N, CA, C and O atoms as a CHARMM CRD file, in Angstrom:
* protein
*
  328
    1    1 MET  N      0.83000  -1.18100   0.00000 PROA 1      0.00000
    2    1 MET  CA     0.00000   0.00000   0.00000 PROA 1      0.00000
    3    1 MET  C      0.87400   1.24400   0.00000 PROA 1      0.00000
    4    1 MET  O      2.02900   1.22000   0.42600 PROA 1      0.00000
    5    2 ALA  N      0.31500   2.28500  -0.47000 PROA 2      0.00000
    6    2 ALA  CA     1.01400   3.55200  -0.58000 PROA 2      0.00000
    7    2 ALA  C      0.72500   4.43600   0.63000 PROA 2      0.00000
    8    2 ALA  O      0.63700   5.65800   0.50900 PROA 2      0.00000
    9    3 LEU  N      0.58200   3.81700   1.78300 PROA 3      0.00000
   10    3 LEU  CA     0.15800   4.54600   2.97000 PROA 3      0.00000
   11    3 LEU  C      1.14700   5.61800   3.40900 PROA 3      0.00000
   12    3 LEU  O      0.73100   6.70500   3.80900 PROA 3      0.00000
   13    4 SER  N      2.42400   5.34200   3.34400 PROA 4      0.00000
   14    4 SER  CA     3.41200   6.33800   3.77600 PROA 4      0.00000
   15    4 SER  C      3.29000   7.62900   2.98700 PROA 4      0.00000
   16    4 SER  O      3.37600   8.71700   3.55700 PROA 4      0.00000
   17    5 ALA  N      3.09300   7.51900   1.69000 PROA 5      0.00000
   18    5 ALA  CA     2.95400   8.71000   0.84400 PROA 5      0.00000
   19    5 ALA  C      1.68200   9.47500   1.18900 PROA 5      0.00000
   20    5 ALA  O      1.70000  10.70400   1.25900 PROA 5      0.00000
   21    6 VAL  N      0.59100   8.76800   1.40200 PROA 6      0.00000
   22    6 VAL  CA    -0.66900   9.42400   1.75300 PROA 6      0.00000
   23    6 VAL  C     -0.53400  10.13600   3.09600 PROA 6      0.00000
   24    6 VAL  O     -0.96600  11.27900   3.24300 PROA 6      0.00000
   25    7 LEU  N      0.06200   9.46200   4.06700 PROA 7      0.00000
   26    7 LEU  CA     0.25800  10.08800   5.38100 PROA 7      0.00000
   27    7 LEU  C      1.10200  11.34900   5.26200 PROA 7      0.00000
   28    7 LEU  O      0.78800  12.37100   5.87200 PROA 7      0.00000
   29    8 GLY  N      2.17100  11.27700   4.47500 PROA 8      0.00000
   30    8 GLY  CA     3.03100  12.43900   4.27500 PROA 8      0.00000
   31    8 GLY  C      2.26500  13.61500   3.69300 PROA 8      0.00000
   32    8 GLY  O      2.53000  14.76700   4.03700 PROA 8      0.00000
   33    9 GLY  N      1.31800  13.32600   2.81500 PROA 9      0.00000
   34    9 GLY  CA     0.49200  14.37700   2.23800 PROA 9      0.00000
   35    9 GLY  C     -0.42100  15.03400   3.25200 PROA 9      0.00000
   36    9 GLY  O     -0.92800  16.13200   3.02000 PROA 9      0.00000
   37   10 HSD  N     -0.63300  14.37000   4.37300 PROA 10     0.00000
   38   10 HSD  CA    -1.45400  14.91800   5.46200 PROA 10     0.00000
   39   10 HSD  C     -0.58600  15.34900   6.64300 PROA 10     0.00000
   40   10 HSD  O     -1.08800  15.54400   7.75000 PROA 10     0.00000
   41   11 ASN  N      0.71800  15.49600   6.40100 PROA 11     0.00000
   42   11 ASN  CA     1.68600  15.90700   7.42200 PROA 11     0.00000
   43   11 ASN  C      1.71100  14.96200   8.61500 PROA 11     0.00000
   44   11 ASN  O      1.86700  15.39700   9.75600 PROA 11     0.00000
   45   12 LEU  N      1.56000  13.67900   8.35200 PROA 12     0.00000
   46   12 LEU  CA     1.65600  12.65500   9.39400 PROA 12     0.00000
   47   12 LEU  C      2.77800  11.70200   9.03500 PROA 12     0.00000
   48   12 LEU  O      3.00300  11.40700   7.86100 PROA 12     0.00000
   49   13 THR  N      3.48600  11.21700  10.05700 PROA 13     0.00000
   50   13 THR  CA     4.57400  10.26900   9.85700 PROA 13     0.00000
   51   13 THR  C      4.37000   9.09000  10.79100 PROA 13     0.00000
   52   13 THR  O      4.19900   9.26500  11.99800 PROA 13     0.00000
   53   14 ALA  N      4.38700   7.91300  10.23800 PROA 14     0.00000
   54   14 ALA  CA     4.19300   6.70000  11.03700 PROA 14     0.00000
   55   14 ALA  C      5.48500   6.30700  11.73500 PROA 14     0.00000
   56   14 ALA  O      6.56400   6.36900  11.14600 PROA 14     0.00000
   57   15 ASP  N      5.36700   5.90100  12.99200 PROA 15     0.00000
   58   15 ASP  CA     6.49700   5.29100  13.68700 PROA 15     0.00000
   59   15 ASP  C      6.65200   3.84100  13.23800 PROA 15     0.00000
   60   15 ASP  O      7.75800   3.30800  13.15900 PROA 15     0.00000
   61   16 LYS  N      5.49500   3.21200  12.94100 PROA 16     0.00000
   62   16 LYS  CA     5.52300   1.80300  12.57600 PROA 16     0.00000
   63   16 LYS  C      4.30900   1.47800  11.71400 PROA 16     0.00000
   64   16 LYS  O      3.19000   1.89100  12.01800 PROA 16     0.00000
   65   17 ILE  N      4.54400   0.73200  10.63200 PROA 17     0.00000
   66   17 ILE  CA     3.47100   0.21900   9.78700 PROA 17     0.00000
   67   17 ILE  C      3.75700  -1.25600   9.54300 PROA 17     0.00000
   68   17 ILE  O      4.82300  -1.61800   9.04400 PROA 17     0.00000
   69   18 GLU  N      2.80400  -2.09600   9.89700 PROA 18     0.00000
   70   18 GLU  CA     2.92100  -3.53600   9.63600 PROA 18     0.00000
   71   18 GLU  C      1.70800  -3.95900   8.82800 PROA 18     0.00000
   72   18 GLU  O      0.57100  -3.70100   9.22300 PROA 18     0.00000
   73   19 THR  N      1.94600  -4.60600   7.70200 PROA 19     0.00000
   74   19 THR  CA     0.85800  -5.07200   6.85700 PROA 19     0.00000
   75   19 THR  C      1.08900  -6.52800   6.50400 PROA 19     0.00000
   76   19 THR  O      2.19200  -6.92500   6.13000 PROA 19     0.00000
   77   20 SER  N      0.03600  -7.31500   6.62800 PROA 20     0.00000
   78   20 SER  CA     0.10600  -8.69700   6.16600 PROA 20     0.00000
   79   20 SER  C     -1.01800  -8.91500   5.16700 PROA 20     0.00000
   80   20 SER  O     -2.03700  -8.22600   5.20300 PROA 20     0.00000
   81   21 ALA  N     -0.82400  -9.87400   4.28000 PROA 21     0.00000
   82   21 ALA  CA    -1.81200 -10.14800   3.24500 PROA 21     0.00000
   83   21 ALA  C     -2.16300 -11.62800   3.24900 PROA 21     0.00000
   84   21 ALA  O     -1.28600 -12.49200   3.25700 PROA 21     0.00000
   85   22 GLN  N     -3.44900 -11.89800   3.24500 PROA 22     0.00000
   86   22 GLN  CA    -3.94300 -13.25700   3.09300 PROA 22     0.00000
   87   22 GLN  C     -4.47400 -13.34100   1.66300 PROA 22     0.00000
   88   22 GLN  O     -5.44700 -12.67300   1.31400 PROA 22     0.00000
   89   23 VAL  N     -3.82900 -14.16500   0.84400 PROA 23     0.00000
   90   23 VAL  CA    -4.12400 -14.23200  -0.58200 PROA 23     0.00000
   91   23 VAL  C     -4.85800 -15.53200  -0.89500 PROA 23     0.00000
   92   23 VAL  O     -4.45200 -16.60900  -0.45900 PROA 23     0.00000
   93   24 THR  N     -5.94600 -15.41600  -1.65800 PROA 24     0.00000
   94   24 THR  CA    -6.69800 -16.58700  -2.10200 PROA 24     0.00000
   95   24 THR  C     -6.35300 -16.84200  -3.56200 PROA 24     0.00000
   96   24 THR  O     -6.55300 -15.98100  -4.42000 PROA 24     0.00000
   97   25 VAL  N     -5.83300 -18.03700  -3.83400 PROA 25     0.00000
   98   25 VAL  CA    -5.48500 -18.45300  -5.18900 PROA 25     0.00000
   99   25 VAL  C     -6.41400 -19.59900  -5.57400 PROA 25     0.00000
  100   25 VAL  O     -6.55300 -20.57800  -4.84000 PROA 25     0.00000
  101   26 VAL  N     -7.04800 -19.46200  -6.74100 PROA 26     0.00000
  102   26 VAL  CA    -8.03400 -20.44700  -7.18600 PROA 26     0.00000
  103   26 VAL  C     -7.61500 -21.00400  -8.53800 PROA 26     0.00000
  104   26 VAL  O     -7.20000 -20.26300  -9.42900 PROA 26     0.00000
  105   27 LYS  N     -7.72800 -22.32100  -8.67700 PROA 27     0.00000
  106   27 LYS  CA    -7.44700 -22.95400  -9.96800 PROA 27     0.00000
  107   27 LYS  C     -8.64600 -22.72300 -10.87500 PROA 27     0.00000
  108   27 LYS  O     -9.78400 -23.03200 -10.52300 PROA 27     0.00000
  109   28 GLN  N     -8.36200 -22.16700 -12.06100 PROA 28     0.00000
  110   28 GLN  CA    -9.38900 -21.91700 -13.06100 PROA 28     0.00000
  111   28 GLN  C     -9.01300 -22.64300 -14.34000 PROA 28     0.00000
  112   28 GLN  O     -7.94400 -23.24800 -14.41900 PROA 28     0.00000
  113   29 GLU  N     -9.87400 -22.58900 -15.33800 PROA 29     0.00000
  114   29 GLU  CA    -9.59500 -23.28800 -16.59900 PROA 29     0.00000
  115   29 GLU  C     -8.26800 -22.85400 -17.21200 PROA 29     0.00000
  116   29 GLU  O     -7.52300 -23.68400 -17.73200 PROA 29     0.00000
  117   30 ALA  N     -7.97800 -21.58200 -17.15400 PROA 30     0.00000
  118   30 ALA  CA    -6.76100 -21.05200 -17.78100 PROA 30     0.00000
  119   30 ALA  C     -5.55300 -21.10200 -16.85100 PROA 30     0.00000
  120   30 ALA  O     -4.49900 -20.56800 -17.19700 PROA 30     0.00000
  121   31 GLY  N     -5.67300 -21.71800 -15.70600 PROA 31     0.00000
  122   31 GLY  CA    -4.56900 -21.78500 -14.74900 PROA 31     0.00000
  123   31 GLY  C     -5.01700 -21.27100 -13.40100 PROA 31     0.00000
  124   31 GLY  O     -6.19400 -21.35700 -13.05200 PROA 31     0.00000
  125   32 PHE  N     -4.09100 -20.74400 -12.65700 PROA 32     0.00000
  126   32 PHE  CA    -4.39400 -20.23100 -11.32400 PROA 32     0.00000
  127   32 PHE  C     -4.60200 -18.72500 -11.37100 PROA 32     0.00000
  128   32 PHE  O     -4.01600 -18.02700 -12.19900 PROA 32     0.00000
  129   33 ALA  N     -5.44800 -18.23400 -10.46600 PROA 33     0.00000
  130   33 ALA  CA    -5.71600 -16.79600 -10.39400 PROA 33     0.00000
  131   33 ALA  C     -5.84200 -16.37000  -8.94300 PROA 33     0.00000
  132   33 ALA  O     -6.36100 -17.10900  -8.10700 PROA 33     0.00000
  133   34 ILE  N     -5.36400 -15.18000  -8.66000 PROA 34     0.00000
  134   34 ILE  CA    -5.57100 -14.56000  -7.35000 PROA 34     0.00000
  135   34 ILE  C     -6.95100 -13.92000  -7.39700 PROA 34     0.00000
  136   34 ILE  O     -7.19700 -13.02100  -8.20100 PROA 34     0.00000
  137   35 THR  N     -7.84700 -14.38300  -6.53900 PROA 35     0.00000
  138   35 THR  CA    -9.22800 -13.88500  -6.56400 PROA 35     0.00000
  139   35 THR  C     -9.55000 -12.95000  -5.41200 PROA 35     0.00000
  140   35 THR  O    -10.43900 -12.10700  -5.53100 PROA 35     0.00000
  141   36 GLN  N     -8.83800 -13.08700  -4.29700 PROA 36     0.00000
  142   36 GLN  CA    -9.09500 -12.24300  -3.13800 PROA 36     0.00000
  143   36 GLN  C     -7.79700 -11.97600  -2.39200 PROA 36     0.00000
  144   36 GLN  O     -6.90200 -12.82000  -2.33600 PROA 36     0.00000
  145   37 ILE  N     -7.72000 -10.77900  -1.82000 PROA 37     0.00000
  146   37 ILE  CA    -6.60500 -10.42600  -0.94700 PROA 37     0.00000
  147   37 ILE  C     -7.20100  -9.68500   0.24300 PROA 37     0.00000
  148   37 ILE  O     -7.92400  -8.70300   0.07500 PROA 37     0.00000
  149   38 HSD  N     -6.89500 -10.16100   1.44000 PROA 38     0.00000
  150   38 HSD  CA    -7.32100  -9.46500   2.64900 PROA 38     0.00000
  151   38 HSD  C     -6.07600  -8.89700   3.32300 PROA 38     0.00000
  152   38 HSD  O     -5.17900  -9.63800   3.72300 PROA 38     0.00000
  153   39 LEU  N     -6.03700  -7.58400   3.43900 PROA 39     0.00000
  154   39 LEU  CA    -4.90900  -6.90800   4.07000 PROA 39     0.00000
  155   39 LEU  C     -5.23400  -6.60200   5.52500 PROA 39     0.00000
  156   39 LEU  O     -6.32400  -6.12700   5.84500 PROA 39     0.00000
  157   40 THR  N     -4.28100  -6.87700   6.39400 PROA 40     0.00000
  158   40 THR  CA    -4.39300  -6.51600   7.80000 PROA 40     0.00000
  159   40 THR  C     -3.28500  -5.51600   8.08800 PROA 40     0.00000
  160   40 THR  O     -2.10000  -5.81800   7.95200 PROA 40     0.00000
  161   41 LEU  N     -3.69200  -4.33300   8.48400 PROA 41     0.00000
  162   41 LEU  CA    -2.76200  -3.22900   8.69200 PROA 41     0.00000
  163   41 LEU  C     -2.79000  -2.80000  10.15100 PROA 41     0.00000
  164   41 LEU  O     -3.85800  -2.57200  10.72000 PROA 41     0.00000
  165   42 ASN  N     -1.61900  -2.69400  10.74700 PROA 42     0.00000
  166   42 ASN  CA    -1.46300  -2.15400  12.10000 PROA 42     0.00000
  167   42 ASN  C     -0.42900  -1.03900  12.00600 PROA 42     0.00000
  168   42 ASN  O      0.66100  -1.23100  11.46700 PROA 42     0.00000
  169   43 ALA  N     -0.78200   0.12100  12.53500 PROA 43     0.00000
  170   43 ALA  CA     0.12600   1.25900  12.43000 PROA 43     0.00000
  171   43 ALA  C      0.13900   2.06900  13.71500 PROA 43     0.00000
  172   43 ALA  O     -0.85700   2.16600  14.43000 PROA 43     0.00000
  173   44 THR  N      1.29700   2.64300  13.98000 PROA 44     0.00000
  174   44 THR  CA     1.47000   3.59100  15.07400 PROA 44     0.00000
  175   44 THR  C      1.83200   4.91900  14.42900 PROA 44     0.00000
  176   44 THR  O      2.88500   5.05400  13.80600 PROA 44     0.00000
  177   45 ILE  N      0.94200   5.90300  14.58800 PROA 45     0.00000
  178   45 ILE  CA     1.12800   7.19600  13.93900 PROA 45     0.00000
  179   45 ILE  C      0.86200   8.29100  14.97000 PROA 45     0.00000
  180   45 ILE  O     -0.29400   8.61800  15.23800 PROA 45     0.00000
  181   46 PRO  N      1.91100   8.85600  15.54600 PROA 46     0.00000
  182   46 PRO  CA     1.72200   9.90300  16.55300 PROA 46     0.00000
  183   46 PRO  C      0.92200  11.07700  16.00200 PROA 46     0.00000
  184   46 PRO  O      1.20100  11.57500  14.91200 PROA 46     0.00000
  185   47 GLY  N     -0.07200  11.51200  16.76600 PROA 47     0.00000
  186   47 GLY  CA    -0.87500  12.67200  16.40400 PROA 47     0.00000
  187   47 GLY  C     -2.02900  12.39700  15.46800 PROA 47     0.00000
  188   47 GLY  O     -2.83000  13.29400  15.20400 PROA 47     0.00000
  189   48 ALA  N     -2.13900  11.17300  14.95500 PROA 48     0.00000
  190   48 ALA  CA    -3.22600  10.85300  14.03400 PROA 48     0.00000
  191   48 ALA  C     -4.48000  10.45400  14.80800 PROA 48     0.00000
  192   48 ALA  O     -4.41200   9.72500  15.79700 PROA 48     0.00000
  193   49 THR  N     -5.61400  10.94200  14.34100 PROA 49     0.00000
  194   49 THR  CA    -6.88100  10.49500  14.91100 PROA 49     0.00000
  195   49 THR  C     -7.31300   9.22400  14.17700 PROA 49     0.00000
  196   49 THR  O     -6.80400   8.91000  13.10100 PROA 49     0.00000
  197   50 GLU  N     -8.24700   8.51100  14.77000 PROA 50     0.00000
  198   50 GLU  CA    -8.77700   7.30600  14.12500 PROA 50     0.00000
  199   50 GLU  C     -9.37600   7.65500  12.75400 PROA 50     0.00000
  200   50 GLU  O     -9.19100   6.91900  11.78500 PROA 50     0.00000
  201   51 GLU  N    -10.08700   8.77000  12.68400 PROA 51     0.00000
  202   51 GLU  CA   -10.71500   9.19200  11.43000 PROA 51     0.00000
  203   51 GLU  C     -9.66500   9.50300  10.36200 PROA 51     0.00000
  204   51 GLU  O     -9.81500   9.09500   9.21000 PROA 51     0.00000
  205   52 GLN  N     -8.60600  10.22000  10.73600 PROA 52     0.00000
  206   52 GLN  CA    -7.52900  10.52700   9.78600 PROA 52     0.00000
  207   52 GLN  C     -6.87400   9.24500   9.28500 PROA 52     0.00000
  208   52 GLN  O     -6.60800   9.08800   8.09400 PROA 52     0.00000
  209   53 PHE  N     -6.62200   8.33500  10.21600 PROA 53     0.00000
  210   53 PHE  CA    -5.96600   7.08200   9.86500 PROA 53     0.00000
  211   53 PHE  C     -6.81600   6.25200   8.91600 PROA 53     0.00000
  212   53 PHE  O     -6.31800   5.77200   7.89700 PROA 53     0.00000
  213   54 GLN  N     -8.09200   6.07900   9.23900 PROA 54     0.00000
  214   54 GLN  CA    -8.96900   5.26600   8.38900 PROA 54     0.00000
  215   54 GLN  C     -9.10800   5.89100   6.99500 PROA 54     0.00000
  216   54 GLN  O     -9.11900   5.17900   5.99100 PROA 54     0.00000
  217   55 ALA  N     -9.21400   7.21700   6.94000 PROA 55     0.00000
  218   55 ALA  CA    -9.31800   7.90100   5.64700 PROA 55     0.00000
  219   55 ALA  C     -8.03500   7.71800   4.83300 PROA 55     0.00000
  220   55 ALA  O     -8.09600   7.47900   3.62700 PROA 55     0.00000
  221   56 ALA  N     -6.88400   7.82900   5.48200 PROA 56     0.00000
  222   56 ALA  CA    -5.60100   7.66000   4.78900 PROA 56     0.00000
  223   56 ALA  C     -5.43800   6.22300   4.30400 PROA 56     0.00000
  224   56 ALA  O     -4.97600   5.99600   3.18500 PROA 56     0.00000
  225   57 ALA  N     -5.81000   5.25400   5.13200 PROA 57     0.00000
  226   57 ALA  CA    -5.71000   3.84300   4.73500 PROA 57     0.00000
  227   57 ALA  C     -6.62300   3.54900   3.54800 PROA 57     0.00000
  228   57 ALA  O     -6.22400   2.84200   2.62300 PROA 57     0.00000
  229   58 ALA  N     -7.83600   4.08000   3.56400 PROA 58     0.00000
  230   58 ALA  CA    -8.77600   3.86400   2.45300 PROA 58     0.00000
  231   58 ALA  C     -8.26300   4.52400   1.17300 PROA 58     0.00000
  232   58 ALA  O     -8.38000   3.95500   0.08800 PROA 58     0.00000
  233   59 GLU  N     -7.70200   5.70900   1.30000 PROA 59     0.00000
  234   59 GLU  CA    -7.14300   6.40700   0.13700 PROA 59     0.00000
  235   59 GLU  C     -5.97200   5.63600  -0.45500 PROA 59     0.00000
  236   59 GLU  O     -5.86900   5.48800  -1.67300 PROA 59     0.00000
  237   60 ALA  N     -5.09300   5.14600   0.40700 PROA 60     0.00000
  238   60 ALA  CA    -3.94500   4.37100  -0.06100 PROA 60     0.00000
  239   60 ALA  C     -4.39800   3.09100  -0.76100 PROA 60     0.00000
  240   60 ALA  O     -3.85500   2.72800  -1.80500 PROA 60     0.00000
  241   61 LYS  N     -5.38000   2.41500  -0.19500 PROA 61     0.00000
  242   61 LYS  CA    -5.90300   1.18700  -0.80200 PROA 61     0.00000
  243   61 LYS  C     -6.49300   1.48200  -2.17300 PROA 61     0.00000
  244   61 LYS  O     -6.24000   0.74700  -3.12800 PROA 61     0.00000
  245   62 ALA  N     -7.27400   2.54500  -2.27900 PROA 62     0.00000
  246   62 ALA  CA    -7.94400   2.88100  -3.53400 PROA 62     0.00000
  247   62 ALA  C     -6.97300   3.29400  -4.63000 PROA 62     0.00000
  248   62 ALA  O     -7.24800   3.07900  -5.81000 PROA 62     0.00000
  249   63 ASN  N     -5.84100   3.88600  -4.25700 PROA 63     0.00000
  250   63 ASN  CA    -4.89800   4.41500  -5.24100 PROA 63     0.00000
  251   63 ASN  C     -3.61800   3.61500  -5.39900 PROA 63     0.00000
  252   63 ASN  O     -2.71300   4.03500  -6.12000 PROA 63     0.00000
  253   64 CYS  N     -3.52700   2.47300  -4.74000 PROA 64     0.00000
  254   64 CYS  CA    -2.32000   1.65600  -4.81800 PROA 64     0.00000
  255   64 CYS  C     -2.15900   1.08300  -6.22800 PROA 64     0.00000
  256   64 CYS  O     -3.07600   0.43000  -6.72700 PROA 64     0.00000
  257   65 PRO  N     -1.01900   1.31100  -6.87900 PROA 65     0.00000
  258   65 PRO  CA    -0.84300   0.80800  -8.24100 PROA 65     0.00000
  259   65 PRO  C     -0.88000  -0.72000  -8.32700 PROA 65     0.00000
  260   65 PRO  O     -1.34700  -1.26700  -9.32600 PROA 65     0.00000
  261   66 VAL  N     -0.40900  -1.39600  -7.32100 PROA 66     0.00000
  262   66 VAL  CA    -0.45400  -2.86600  -7.33100 PROA 66     0.00000
  263   66 VAL  C     -1.90100  -3.34000  -7.25300 PROA 66     0.00000
  264   66 VAL  O     -2.28800  -4.27200  -7.95700 PROA 66     0.00000
  265   67 SER  N     -2.69500  -2.70800  -6.40800 PROA 67     0.00000
  266   67 SER  CA    -4.10000  -3.07500  -6.28200 PROA 67     0.00000
  267   67 SER  C     -4.84500  -2.86600  -7.59400 PROA 67     0.00000
  268   67 SER  O     -5.72700  -3.65000  -7.94200 PROA 67     0.00000
  269   68 LYS  N     -4.49500  -1.81600  -8.32000 PROA 68     0.00000
  270   68 LYS  CA    -5.15800  -1.52600  -9.58500 PROA 68     0.00000
  271   68 LYS  C     -4.86700  -2.58600 -10.64300 PROA 68     0.00000
  272   68 LYS  O     -5.71100  -2.85700 -11.49700 PROA 68     0.00000
  273   69 VAL  N     -3.68800  -3.18400 -10.59400 PROA 69     0.00000
  274   69 VAL  CA    -3.28900  -4.18400 -11.59000 PROA 69     0.00000
  275   69 VAL  C     -4.00700  -5.51100 -11.36500 PROA 69     0.00000
  276   69 VAL  O     -4.35000  -6.20600 -12.32100 PROA 69     0.00000
  277   70 LEU  N     -4.23000  -5.85300 -10.12200 PROA 70     0.00000
  278   70 LEU  CA    -4.82700  -7.15200  -9.80800 PROA 70     0.00000
  279   70 LEU  C     -6.33600  -7.13000 -10.01800 PROA 70     0.00000
  280   70 LEU  O     -7.01700  -6.18400  -9.62400 PROA 70     0.00000
  281   71 ASN  N     -6.83700  -8.16800 -10.63400 PROA 71     0.00000
  282   71 ASN  CA    -8.27800  -8.31300 -10.81900 PROA 71     0.00000
  283   71 ASN  C     -8.78400  -9.19700  -9.67900 PROA 71     0.00000
  284   71 ASN  O     -9.19400 -10.33700  -9.89400 PROA 71     0.00000
  285   72 ALA  N     -8.74900  -8.65300  -8.47600 PROA 72     0.00000
  286   72 ALA  CA    -9.10500  -9.41100  -7.28300 PROA 72     0.00000
  287   72 ALA  C     -9.86800  -8.51100  -6.31600 PROA 72     0.00000
  288   72 ALA  O     -9.69800  -7.29200  -6.30600 PROA 72     0.00000
  289   73 GLU  N    -10.70100  -9.13700  -5.51400 PROA 73     0.00000
  290   73 GLU  CA   -11.37600  -8.39800  -4.43400 PROA 73     0.00000
  291   73 GLU  C    -10.35000  -8.14000  -3.34700 PROA 73     0.00000
  292   73 GLU  O     -9.73400  -9.07400  -2.83400 PROA 73     0.00000
  293   74 ILE  N    -10.16400  -6.87500  -2.99400 PROA 74     0.00000
  294   74 ILE  CA    -9.19900  -6.53300  -1.94300 PROA 74     0.00000
  295   74 ILE  C     -9.93600  -5.88800  -0.78900 PROA 74     0.00000
  296   74 ILE  O    -10.63500  -4.88800  -0.95600 PROA 74     0.00000
  297   75 THR  N     -9.76900  -6.47800   0.39300 PROA 75     0.00000
  298   75 THR  CA   -10.37300  -5.94200   1.60300 PROA 75     0.00000
  299   75 THR  C     -9.28100  -5.50200   2.55100 PROA 75     0.00000
  300   75 THR  O     -8.14200  -5.96200   2.46200 PROA 75     0.00000
  301   76 LEU  N     -9.63200  -4.60500   3.46500 PROA 76     0.00000
  302   76 LEU  CA    -8.64900  -4.02800   4.37800 PROA 76     0.00000
  303   76 LEU  C     -9.22700  -3.93800   5.78000 PROA 76     0.00000
  304   76 LEU  O    -10.34100  -3.45700   5.98700 PROA 76     0.00000
  305   77 GLU  N     -8.44400  -4.41100   6.73100 PROA 77     0.00000
  306   77 GLU  CA    -8.74700  -4.24200   8.16200 PROA 77     0.00000
  307   77 GLU  C     -7.60800  -3.40800   8.73000 PROA 77     0.00000
  308   77 GLU  O     -6.47600  -3.88400   8.82300 PROA 77     0.00000
  309   78 ALA  N     -7.89900  -2.16600   9.11000 PROA 78     0.00000
  310   78 ALA  CA    -6.85800  -1.23800   9.55100 PROA 78     0.00000
  311   78 ALA  C     -7.04600  -0.89000  11.01800 PROA 78     0.00000
  312   78 ALA  O     -8.13800  -0.52400  11.45100 PROA 78     0.00000
  313   79 THR  N     -5.95400  -1.01000  11.78000 PROA 79     0.00000
  314   79 THR  CA    -5.97600  -0.72700  13.22000 PROA 79     0.00000
  315   79 THR  C     -4.90200   0.30200  13.54400 PROA 79     0.00000
  316   79 THR  O     -3.73300   0.12300  13.20300 PROA 79     0.00000
  317   80 LEU  N     -5.30900   1.37600  14.20500 PROA 80     0.00000
  318   80 LEU  CA    -4.37500   2.38600  14.68100 PROA 80     0.00000
  319   80 LEU  C     -4.02000   2.06700  16.11200 PROA 80     0.00000
  320   80 LEU  O     -4.88800   2.03900  16.98400 PROA 80     0.00000
  321   81 ASN  N     -2.74400   1.82700  16.35800 PROA 81     0.00000
  322   81 ASN  CA    -2.28200   1.50800  17.71400 PROA 81     0.00000
  323   81 ASN  C     -1.97500   2.80100  18.46700 PROA 81     0.00000
  324   81 ASN  O     -1.55100   3.79500  17.87800 PROA 81     0.00000
  325   82 SER  N     -2.19500   2.76500  19.76300 PROA 82     0.00000
  326   82 SER  CA    -1.91000   3.95900  20.56600 PROA 82     0.00000
  327   82 SER  C     -0.50200   3.92900  21.09100 PROA 82     0.00000
  328   82 SER  O     -0.08300   4.85200  21.78800 PROA 82     0.00000
């Protein structure tokens, strides 16, 4: 995700960003395909409100170039740590 860039645009800097991805691969007639990706994001961002964080995470998800290339359902669970 492009979260660091989005945060920078809002004058926020993360102390820590951890993201994991659970990828679903399905065998189809033409071979295998990635059909779903579930991202789990945990971040520590001093001075960020929950609303700012969720908006930044959603913006990063929507504009991520990798996400745009994949023809897969991508979901995001984002947690702001205190």
